[in-house]
A tleap script that builds the chain and sets N, CA, C and O, in Angstrom:
source leaprc.protein.ff14SB
mol = sequence {
  NMET ASN TYR TYR PHE ILE ALA ASN ILE LYS
  ILE ASN ASP GLU ASN GLU TYR LYS LYS TYR
  LEU GLU LYS VAL ASP ASP ILE PHE GLU LYS
  TYR ASN GLY LYS TYR LEU SER VAL ASP ASN
  ASN PRO ILE LEU LEU GLU GLY LYS TRP LYS
  TYR THR ARG ASN VAL LEU ILE GLU PHE PRO
  THR LYS GLN ASP PHE ASP ASN TRP TYR PHE
  SER GLU GLU TYR GLN ASN ILE LEU LYS HIE
  ARG LEU THR ALA ALA GLU CYS ASP THR ILE
  LEU ILE SER GLY LEU CGLU
}
set mol.1.N position { 0.842 -1.174 0.000 }
set mol.1.CA position { 0.000 0.000 0.000 }
set mol.1.C position { 0.887 1.238 0.000 }
set mol.1.O position { 1.845 1.323 0.769 }
set mol.2.N position { 0.569 2.188 -0.856 }
set mol.2.CA position { 1.323 3.436 -0.913 }
set mol.2.C position { 0.908 4.376 0.219 }
set mol.2.O position { -0.208 4.308 0.735 }
set mol.3.N position { 1.834 5.247 0.584 }
set mol.3.CA position { 1.580 6.289 1.577 }
set mol.3.C position { 1.932 7.630 0.962 }
set mol.3.O position { 2.860 7.743 0.160 }
set mol.4.N position { 1.165 8.652 1.357 }
set mol.4.CA position { 1.320 9.980 0.783 }
set mol.4.C position { 1.575 11.003 1.878 }
set mol.4.O position { 0.784 11.159 2.808 }
set mol.5.N position { 2.690 11.687 1.745 }
set mol.5.CA position { 3.071 12.757 2.662 }
set mol.5.C position { 2.619 14.066 2.026 }
set mol.5.O position { 3.007 14.389 0.903 }
set mol.6.N position { 1.800 14.812 2.752 }
set mol.6.CA position { 1.283 16.084 2.258 }
set mol.6.C position { 1.787 17.191 3.175 }
set mol.6.O position { 1.577 17.153 4.387 }
set mol.7.N position { 2.451 18.173 2.581 }
set mol.7.CA position { 2.977 19.308 3.348 }
set mol.7.C position { 2.374 20.598 2.814 }
set mol.7.O position { 2.489 20.915 1.631 }
set mol.8.N position { 1.733 21.328 3.705 }
set mol.8.CA position { 1.236 22.670 3.406 }
set mol.8.C position { 2.203 23.627 4.082 }
set mol.8.O position { 2.381 23.575 5.299 }
set mol.9.N position { 2.821 24.493 3.309 }
set mol.9.CA position { 3.947 25.289 3.796 }
set mol.9.C position { 3.733 26.766 3.497 }
set mol.9.O position { 3.371 27.142 2.382 }
set mol.10.N position { 3.959 27.591 4.502 }
set mol.10.CA position { 3.970 29.043 4.320 }
set mol.10.C position { 5.386 29.518 4.631 }
set mol.10.O position { 5.784 29.590 5.794 }
set mol.11.N position { 6.130 29.836 3.599 }
set mol.11.CA position { 7.531 30.218 3.747 }
set mol.11.C position { 7.613 31.661 4.245 }
set mol.11.O position { 7.043 32.575 3.649 }
set mol.12.N position { 8.329 31.839 5.343 }
set mol.12.CA position { 8.514 33.163 5.934 }
set mol.12.C position { 9.942 33.681 5.782 }
set mol.12.O position { 10.180 34.887 5.848 }
set mol.13.N position { 10.887 32.768 5.580 }
set mol.13.CA position { 12.303 33.136 5.477 }
set mol.13.C position { 12.916 32.341 4.322 }
set mol.13.O position { 13.321 31.191 4.494 }
set mol.14.N position { 12.978 32.964 3.150 }
set mol.14.CA position { 13.478 32.285 1.945 }
set mol.14.C position { 14.915 31.790 2.100 }
set mol.14.O position { 15.239 30.695 1.641 }
set mol.15.N position { 15.772 32.571 2.733 }
set mol.15.CA position { 17.178 32.175 2.883 }
set mol.15.C position { 17.331 30.933 3.746 }
set mol.15.O position { 18.122 30.046 3.425 }
set mol.16.N position { 16.585 30.863 4.832 }
set mol.16.CA position { 16.645 29.672 5.690 }
set mol.16.C position { 16.035 28.473 4.973 }
set mol.16.O position { 16.536 27.356 5.096 }
set mol.17.N position { 14.968 28.695 4.235 }
set mol.17.CA position { 14.315 27.615 3.508 }
set mol.17.C position { 15.239 27.049 2.433 }
set mol.17.O position { 15.201 25.850 2.158 }
set mol.18.N position { 16.052 27.880 1.832 }
set mol.18.CA position { 17.015 27.417 0.818 }
set mol.18.C position { 17.997 26.412 1.404 }
set mol.18.O position { 18.433 25.497 0.704 }
set mol.19.N position { 18.351 26.568 2.673 }
set mol.19.CA position { 19.253 25.605 3.328 }
set mol.19.C position { 18.622 24.213 3.343 }
set mol.19.O position { 19.316 23.205 3.203 }
set mol.20.N position { 17.328 24.170 3.511 }
set mol.20.CA position { 16.595 22.903 3.465 }
set mol.20.C position { 16.587 22.348 2.041 }
set mol.20.O position { 16.883 21.174 1.818 }
set mol.21.N position { 16.245 23.207 1.085 }
set mol.21.CA position { 16.140 22.765 -0.309 }
set mol.21.C position { 17.468 22.282 -0.883 }
set mol.21.O position { 17.484 21.400 -1.742 }
set mol.22.N position { 18.569 22.843 -0.425 }
set mol.22.CA position { 19.884 22.463 -0.948 }
set mol.22.C position { 20.214 20.994 -0.701 }
set mol.22.O position { 21.004 20.409 -1.443 }
set mol.23.N position { 19.626 20.392 0.325 }
set mol.23.CA position { 19.998 19.018 0.681 }
set mol.23.C position { 18.858 18.011 0.619 }
set mol.23.O position { 19.104 16.805 0.598 }
set mol.24.N position { 17.624 18.482 0.588 }
set mol.24.CA position { 16.500 17.556 0.726 }
set mol.24.C position { 16.433 16.533 -0.401 }
set mol.24.O position { 16.144 15.367 -0.134 }
set mol.25.N position { 16.682 16.912 -1.629 }
set mol.25.CA position { 16.542 15.969 -2.742 }
set mol.25.C position { 17.539 14.822 -2.654 }
set mol.25.O position { 17.182 13.676 -2.928 }
set mol.26.N position { 18.766 15.106 -2.283 }
set mol.26.CA position { 19.775 14.048 -2.161 }
set mol.26.C position { 19.367 13.022 -1.107 }
set mol.26.O position { 19.539 11.819 -1.305 }
set mol.27.N position { 18.832 13.496 0.002 }
set mol.27.CA position { 18.406 12.585 1.071 }
set mol.27.C position { 17.154 11.829 0.629 }
set mol.27.O position { 17.047 10.618 0.823 }
set mol.28.N position { 16.229 12.545 0.044 }
set mol.28.CA position { 14.953 11.991 -0.372 }
set mol.28.C position { 15.128 10.819 -1.346 }
set mol.28.O position { 14.424 9.815 -1.237 }
set mol.29.N position { 16.045 10.940 -2.278 }
set mol.29.CA position { 16.264 9.906 -3.297 }
set mol.29.C position { 16.647 8.559 -2.694 }
set mol.29.O position { 16.373 7.514 -3.284 }
set mol.30.N position { 17.268 8.578 -1.540 }
set mol.30.CA position { 17.720 7.335 -0.899 }
set mol.30.C position { 16.579 6.490 -0.355 }
set mol.30.O position { 16.768 5.304 -0.082 }
set mol.31.N position { 15.395 7.082 -0.193 }
set mol.31.CA position { 14.340 6.409 0.563 }
set mol.31.C position { 13.078 6.099 -0.244 }
set mol.31.O position { 11.992 5.980 0.323 }
set mol.32.N position { 13.218 5.970 -1.551 }
set mol.32.CA position { 12.127 5.516 -2.427 }
set mol.32.C position { 10.949 6.482 -2.516 }
set mol.32.O position { 9.848 6.084 -2.896 }
set mol.33.N position { 11.169 7.724 -2.176 }
set mol.33.CA position { 10.100 8.705 -2.301 }
set mol.33.C position { 9.989 9.202 -3.731 }
set mol.33.O position { 10.960 9.195 -4.488 }
set mol.34.N position { 8.780 9.635 -4.087 }
set mol.34.CA position { 8.534 10.159 -5.431 }
set mol.34.C position { 7.680 11.417 -5.303 }
set mol.34.O position { 6.567 11.371 -4.780 }
set mol.35.N position { 8.208 12.534 -5.782 }
set mol.35.CA position { 7.419 13.758 -5.791 }
set mol.35.C position { 6.276 13.592 -6.779 }
set mol.35.O position { 6.494 13.228 -7.935 }
set mol.36.N position { 5.066 13.859 -6.326 }
set mol.36.CA position { 3.915 13.867 -7.218 }
set mol.36.C position { 3.503 15.288 -7.556 }
set mol.36.O position { 2.962 15.545 -8.631 }
set mol.37.N position { 3.759 16.217 -6.635 }
set mol.37.CA position { 3.433 17.616 -6.892 }
set mol.37.C position { 4.197 18.522 -5.935 }
set mol.37.O position { 4.327 18.232 -4.746 }
set mol.38.N position { 4.694 19.619 -6.477 }
set mol.38.CA position { 5.202 20.747 -5.702 }
set mol.38.C position { 4.569 21.962 -6.365 }
set mol.38.O position { 4.947 22.352 -7.470 }
set mol.39.N position { 3.600 22.553 -5.671 }
set mol.39.CA position { 2.781 23.586 -6.293 }
set mol.39.C position { 2.789 24.850 -5.447 }
set mol.39.O position { 2.401 24.837 -4.279 }
set mol.40.N position { 3.237 25.938 -6.054 }
set mol.40.CA position { 3.243 27.227 -5.372 }
set mol.40.C position { 1.968 28.026 -5.609 }
set mol.40.O position { 1.802 29.113 -5.055 }
set mol.41.N position { 1.064 27.489 -6.432 }
set mol.41.CA position { -0.187 28.189 -6.751 }
set mol.41.C position { -1.365 27.221 -6.833 }
set mol.41.O position { -2.020 27.148 -7.873 }
set mol.42.N position { -1.653 26.470 -5.759 }
set mol.42.CA position { -2.803 25.566 -5.832 }
set mol.42.C position { -4.101 26.362 -5.949 }
set mol.42.O position { -4.167 27.520 -5.537 }
set mol.43.N position { -5.095 25.754 -6.496 }
set mol.43.CA position { -6.395 26.394 -6.674 }
set mol.43.C position { -7.252 26.096 -5.444 }
set mol.43.O position { -7.597 24.943 -5.185 }
set mol.44.N position { -7.587 27.125 -4.699 }
set mol.44.CA position { -8.403 26.978 -3.498 }
set mol.44.C position { -9.862 26.799 -3.894 }
set mol.44.O position { -10.436 27.650 -4.574 }
set mol.45.N position { -10.453 25.703 -3.471 }
set mol.45.CA position { -11.852 25.427 -3.784 }
set mol.45.C position { -12.773 25.693 -2.599 }
set mol.45.O position { -13.916 26.115 -2.779 }
set mol.46.N position { -12.280 25.448 -1.392 }
set mol.46.CA position { -13.077 25.646 -0.187 }
set mol.46.C position { -12.162 26.092 0.948 }
set mol.46.O position { -10.975 25.767 0.958 }
set mol.47.N position { -12.709 26.826 1.890 }
set mol.47.CA position { -11.964 27.197 3.082 }
set mol.47.C position { -11.007 28.344 2.851 }
set mol.47.O position { -11.161 29.134 1.920 }
set mol.48.N position { -10.008 28.416 3.726 }
set mol.48.CA position { -8.996 29.477 3.671 }
set mol.48.C position { -7.630 28.838 3.464 }
set mol.48.O position { -7.377 27.728 3.932 }
set mol.49.N position { -6.766 29.536 2.771 }
set mol.49.CA position { -5.434 29.012 2.451 }
set mol.49.C position { -4.398 30.037 2.874 }
set mol.49.O position { -4.352 31.138 2.325 }
set mol.50.N position { -3.571 29.687 3.840 }
set mol.50.CA position { -2.554 30.618 4.318 }
set mol.50.C position { -1.155 30.248 3.823 }
set mol.50.O position { -0.174 30.890 4.198 }
set mol.51.N position { -1.064 29.244 3.003 }
set mol.51.CA position { 0.229 28.686 2.617 }
set mol.51.C position { 0.756 29.293 1.313 }
set mol.51.O position { 0.023 29.947 0.572 }
set mol.52.N position { 2.041 29.061 1.057 }
set mol.52.CA position { 2.660 29.505 -0.182 }
set mol.52.C position { 3.099 28.323 -1.049 }
set mol.52.O position { 3.522 28.508 -2.191 }
set mol.53.N position { 2.999 27.129 -0.511 }
set mol.53.CA position { 3.452 25.941 -1.242 }
set mol.53.C position { 2.740 24.706 -0.709 }
set mol.53.O position { 2.446 24.595 0.481 }
set mol.54.N position { 2.474 23.781 -1.628 }
set mol.54.CA position { 1.918 22.486 -1.262 }
set mol.54.C position { 2.785 21.416 -1.906 }
set mol.54.O position { 3.121 21.504 -3.087 }
set mol.55.N position { 3.146 20.400 -1.120 }
set mol.55.CA position { 3.995 19.325 -1.612 }
set mol.55.C position { 3.301 17.988 -1.357 }
set mol.55.O position { 2.781 17.745 -0.268 }
set mol.56.N position { 3.300 17.128 -2.373 }
set mol.56.CA position { 2.733 15.787 -2.267 }
set mol.56.C position { 3.803 14.783 -2.675 }
set mol.56.O position { 4.340 14.841 -3.781 }
set mol.57.N position { 4.105 13.859 -1.763 }
set mol.57.CA position { 5.157 12.867 -1.988 }
set mol.57.C position { 4.582 11.475 -1.746 }
set mol.57.O position { 3.856 11.253 -0.778 }
set mol.58.N position { 4.913 10.544 -2.631 }
set mol.58.CA position { 4.449 9.162 -2.514 }
set mol.58.C position { 5.592 8.263 -2.053 }
set mol.58.O position { 6.727 8.393 -2.514 }
set mol.59.N position { 5.276 7.353 -1.140 }
set mol.59.CA position { 6.203 6.322 -0.698 }
set mol.59.C position { 5.549 4.964 -0.903 }
set mol.59.O position { 4.351 4.821 -0.654 }
set mol.60.N position { 6.306 3.958 -1.352 }
set mol.60.CA position { 5.724 2.639 -1.592 }
set mol.60.C position { 5.191 1.963 -0.323 }
set mol.60.O position { 4.227 1.199 -0.378 }
set mol.61.N position { 5.825 2.251 0.817 }
set mol.61.CA position { 5.401 1.623 2.075 }
set mol.61.C position { 5.552 2.617 3.222 }
set mol.61.O position { 6.237 3.633 3.101 }
set mol.62.N position { 4.904 2.304 4.321 }
set mol.62.CA position { 5.044 3.114 5.531 }
set mol.62.C position { 6.479 3.060 6.028 }
set mol.62.O position { 6.998 4.051 6.542 }
set mol.63.N position { 7.120 1.914 5.879 }
set mol.63.CA position { 8.505 1.766 6.315 }
set mol.63.C position { 9.433 2.671 5.517 }
set mol.63.O position { 10.361 3.251 6.080 }
set mol.64.N position { 9.198 2.801 4.215 }
set mol.64.CA position { 10.001 3.719 3.403 }
set mol.64.C position { 9.849 5.150 3.910 }
set mol.64.O position { 10.829 5.884 4.036 }
set mol.65.N position { 8.599 5.538 4.199 }
set mol.65.CA position { 8.374 6.875 4.750 }
set mol.65.C position { 9.109 7.041 6.073 }
set mol.65.O position { 9.836 8.016 6.264 }
set mol.66.N position { 8.925 6.096 6.985 }
set mol.66.CA position { 9.578 6.185 8.308 }
set mol.66.C position { 11.089 6.263 8.175 }
set mol.66.O position { 11.741 7.045 8.868 }
set mol.67.N position { 11.646 5.448 7.278 }
set mol.67.CA position { 13.096 5.461 7.086 }
set mol.67.C position { 13.578 6.834 6.630 }
set mol.67.O position { 14.639 7.291 7.055 }
set mol.68.N position { 12.801 7.498 5.760 }
set mol.68.CA position { 13.156 8.841 5.292 }
set mol.68.C position { 12.940 9.883 6.375 }
set mol.68.O position { 13.877 10.573 6.774 }
set mol.69.N position { 11.712 9.997 6.848 }
set mol.69.CA position { 11.344 11.102 7.734 }
set mol.69.C position { 12.123 11.074 9.052 }
set mol.69.O position { 12.535 12.119 9.555 }
set mol.70.N position { 12.319 9.902 9.597 }
set mol.70.CA position { 12.971 9.798 10.903 }
set mol.70.C position { 14.467 9.541 10.811 }
set mol.70.O position { 15.127 9.330 11.829 }
set mol.71.N position { 15.011 9.558 9.582 }
set mol.71.CA position { 16.460 9.363 9.429 }
set mol.71.C position { 17.210 10.539 10.047 }
set mol.71.O position { 16.708 11.662 10.088 }
set mol.72.N position { 18.392 10.265 10.516 }
set mol.72.CA position { 19.223 11.322 11.090 }
set mol.72.C position { 19.534 12.389 10.037 }
set mol.72.O position { 19.570 13.582 10.336 }
set mol.73.N position { 19.757 11.938 8.808 }
set mol.73.CA position { 20.054 12.885 7.715 }
set mol.73.C position { 18.920 13.888 7.525 }
set mol.73.O position { 19.153 15.093 7.433 }
set mol.74.N position { 17.682 13.375 7.466 }
set mol.74.CA position { 16.556 14.261 7.233 }
set mol.74.C position { 16.285 15.145 8.452 }
set mol.74.O position { 16.009 16.336 8.307 }
set mol.75.N position { 16.360 14.583 9.613 }
set mol.75.CA position { 16.118 15.369 10.825 }
set mol.75.C position { 17.117 16.520 10.946 }
set mol.75.O position { 16.785 17.574 11.489 }
set mol.76.N position { 18.334 16.324 10.443 }
set mol.76.CA position { 19.341 17.382 10.500 }
set mol.76.C position { 18.999 18.579 9.611 }
set mol.76.O position { 19.411 19.701 9.906 }
set mol.77.N position { 18.262 18.358 8.542 }
set mol.77.CA position { 17.889 19.493 7.684 }
set mol.77.C position { 16.454 19.964 7.924 }
set mol.77.O position { 16.110 21.095 7.580 }
set mol.78.N position { 15.631 19.121 8.502 }
set mol.78.CA position { 14.239 19.490 8.769 }
set mol.78.C position { 14.156 20.762 9.599 }
set mol.78.O position { 13.236 21.561 9.426 }
set mol.79.N position { 15.099 20.949 10.482 }
set mol.79.CA position { 15.095 22.142 11.340 }
set mol.79.C position { 15.081 23.425 10.507 }
set mol.79.O position { 14.519 24.431 10.940 }
set mol.80.N position { 15.686 23.404 9.329 }
set mol.80.CA position { 15.698 24.593 8.472 }
set mol.80.C position { 14.293 24.895 7.938 }
set mol.80.O position { 13.873 26.051 7.893 }
set mol.81.N position { 13.576 23.846 7.536 }
set mol.81.CA position { 12.205 24.055 7.048 }
set mol.81.C position { 11.310 24.552 8.174 }
set mol.81.O position { 10.512 25.470 7.982 }
set mol.82.N position { 11.443 23.953 9.330 }
set mol.82.CA position { 10.574 24.329 10.445 }
set mol.82.C position { 10.889 25.719 10.989 }
set mol.82.O position { 10.006 26.388 11.525 }
set mol.83.N position { 12.130 26.154 10.857 }
set mol.83.CA position { 12.507 27.512 11.256 }
set mol.83.C position { 12.036 28.526 10.221 }
set mol.83.O position { 11.619 29.630 10.573 }
set mol.84.N position { 12.100 28.158 8.962 }
set mol.84.CA position { 11.811 29.087 7.858 }
set mol.84.C position { 10.338 29.216 7.520 }
set mol.84.O position { 9.943 30.170 6.849 }
set mol.85.N position { 9.523 28.283 7.966 }
set mol.85.CA position { 8.145 28.246 7.476 }
set mol.85.C position { 7.181 27.697 8.521 }
set mol.85.O position { 7.561 26.975 9.442 }
set mol.86.N position { 5.926 28.068 8.338 }
set mol.86.CA position { 4.840 27.435 9.073 }
set mol.86.C position { 4.442 26.220 8.247 }
set mol.86.O position { 4.175 26.339 7.051 }
set mol.87.N position { 4.400 25.060 8.879 }
set mol.87.CA position { 4.157 23.830 8.136 }
set mol.87.C position { 3.080 22.988 8.816 }
set mol.87.O position { 3.117 22.766 10.027 }
set mol.88.N position { 2.139 22.534 8.030 }
set mol.88.CA position { 1.176 21.531 8.463 }
set mol.88.C position { 1.385 20.335 7.552 }
set mol.88.O position { 1.237 20.444 6.335 }
set mol.89.N position { 1.729 19.195 8.136 }
set mol.89.CA position { 2.008 18.008 7.334 }
set mol.89.C position { 1.184 16.833 7.850 }
set mol.89.O position { 0.897 16.723 9.042 }
set mol.90.N position { 0.815 15.962 6.919 }
set mol.90.CA position { 0.099 14.746 7.282 }
set mol.90.C position { 0.624 13.599 6.432 }
set mol.90.O position { 1.224 13.807 5.377 }
set mol.91.N position { 0.386 12.387 6.915 }
set mol.91.CA position { 0.678 11.173 6.164 }
set mol.91.C position { -0.636 10.424 6.023 }
set mol.91.O position { -1.318 10.158 7.013 }
set mol.92.N position { -0.990 10.082 4.782 }
set mol.92.CA position { -2.220 9.330 4.558 }
set mol.92.C position { -1.891 8.053 3.797 }
set mol.92.O position { -0.919 7.996 3.045 }
set mol.93.N position { -2.707 7.040 4.000 }
set mol.93.CA position { -2.492 5.787 3.281 }
set mol.93.C position { -3.345 5.753 2.025 }
set mol.93.O position { -4.452 6.291 1.992 }
set mol.94.N position { -2.816 5.117 1.001 }
set mol.94.CA position { -3.546 4.956 -0.243 }
set mol.94.C position { -4.534 3.796 -0.153 }
set mol.94.O position { -4.589 3.075 0.844 }
set mol.95.N position { -5.288 3.643 -1.191 }
set mol.95.CA position { -6.243 2.528 -1.255 }
set mol.95.C position { -5.509 1.256 -1.624 }
set mol.95.O position { -4.538 1.284 -2.379 }
set mol.96.N position { -5.968 0.161 -1.098 }
set mol.96.CA position { -5.335 -1.121 -1.427 }
set mol.96.C position { -5.814 -1.620 -2.754 }
set mol.96.O position { -5.393 -2.687 -3.202 }
savepdb mol mol.pdb
quit
């Protein structure tokens, strides 16, 4: 079963966020993740949107996600994203 990591991000500090972007792809590639969307202009259909970016990432298994997200490598750069932006993230499971 696939798992989908969804990040809603409001970037407040572009320079700090760049520190995250400089390394995230190299780490991400090691853990079987696949970007499905990185959108700076999503179309709001309902509710309110305070974000500047939406990211959707697919992982083949929950273990692949856990290996990526909780890896020491990723945790070392995650601090840059969390310092630079307001982030709401969720993990959802796909249909079997």
